[in-house]
N, C-alpha and C positions, 0 to 999 in steps of 0.2 A: 504494500500500500504506500502511495506517495505521501510524503510529509507536506504540511501546509505552511507556506511562508506568507508573511504579510507584505505590505508595500515597502517597508524599510526594515533593516535589522542591523545587528552589530556582530561581526564575525572576525575570526583570526586568520592571518596568513603567516603561519609559522616560519616558512622559508624566507619570508621577507622581513621577519622580526617585527611584525605588526599585530597588535592585539586590540580587540574591541573597536574595530574600525566600522564607522557608519557606512552602510551600503544601501543603495536604492535598488529595489527590484524593478527592472524596467522591461516589461514584456514588449514594448515598442522598439527596443534595441535588439539587434541580432547578436552583436558581439558584446563582451564584457570589457570594461575599461577601468584603469586605475590611474590616479594622479601620480605623476612622477615629475619632481621639480627640476631635476638635472639629468640629462641623458648624454652619455659620451660613448662613442664607438671607437675602440682602439685595439689593434692587433687581434682582430677576430673575437673580441669580447665586448659585452655591453655593460657599461657602468651606470647604475641608476641610483639616484638619491631620492628617498621618500621623505620629503620634508614639507610642512605646510603650517603657516601661522594660524590659519583657520581651523586646522585639525591637529590638535596637540598630540594625538596618538601616533601621528606620523613623526617618527623619532629622529629623522635626519641621517639614519644609517645608510651607508652605501652598500648596495648588493650587486654582485658581479654575475652576469649570465654568460655561459659559454654557448648555450643553445638558445637561439632566438630567430625570429623570422620577420618578414614584413607582410602587412596586409592592407588592403584598401578598405577604408571605413567611410560610409556615407552618413553624414549627420542629418538630423531631422529637417534641416533647411536645404538639403540636397547637395551640400558642399562635400566633395570627395577629398579624402586625406589619406596619404600613405603613412602608416604607423608601424612602429616596432611592436612585435607580439612576443610575449613570454608565456611559458607554461609554469604554473606553480600549484600550491595546495591551498585550498580554502576549507575551513572547518564550519560545517553546518550541523546543528544538533549533535555535537560531539563526534562527528564522523568526518574523516578526511576525503576530500574530492579533488581530483585534478581539474584545473581550470585554465583556460587560455585567457590572457588579459592583454588588451592593447594599452600602450603607454601614451598618456596625453596630459596636457596641463589642464587640470580641473580646479585650480586654486580659487577661481571665482565661482565655483559651483558649491551648492550646499552639501552635496555628498561626494566624497573623494573617490568612491567606487560605484560603478554601475554594473549590475548583474543582468546580463541579457539572455534572450531565448536560447541561444546555442548551448549555454550551460544548464538552464532551467529544464529544458524539455526532457521528458521521461524520468525526471527525478522529483520534481516538486509541483504542487498546485499552488496557485496564488489567490489569496483572499484579500482584496484591497481594504477591507474594514479592519484588518489586523496589523499589528506592528511587533517587531522584535521577537518573533516566535522562537527562533533558534536561540537567541540570547537568553530569553526567559527560561527556556527548557534547560539550557546549560547551567544557568545560575541556580535554578531549583535543584538540579542534581548535585551541585557543589554544596549547597546549604544542607541537603539531606545527608551527604556523605561525611560532613564535618561532625554532625550531632552524635 
């Protein structure tokens, strides 16, 4: 049975050293995207810094990717952009999932991460009346396990 996600949540990206990151569940977007403040490609490696004044959980750590690619992303206004794409792990409901994320500057956006249909399909149902379903479930489990 598929788990139900709300329209927003807080999730972890352990390989990126990011915890409790605000994400927007966006069924209108095909790809998923993450805010990356600094991107540098050098000697076949991609250096990314995840830092944001607006999002304090973005800790400014640099993460190096040896495996990455490019993909074309079309925004809601029809603008096409070629972006770096990385594969990493996202934690939903205490379970690890592989996710492809395109890197973009989302500093002016309310949510530093968008989770799109490509990732959501065949895994989750979306109920727009709900929020933070994964975060609440994980928090509940931690509070019960401490007692």
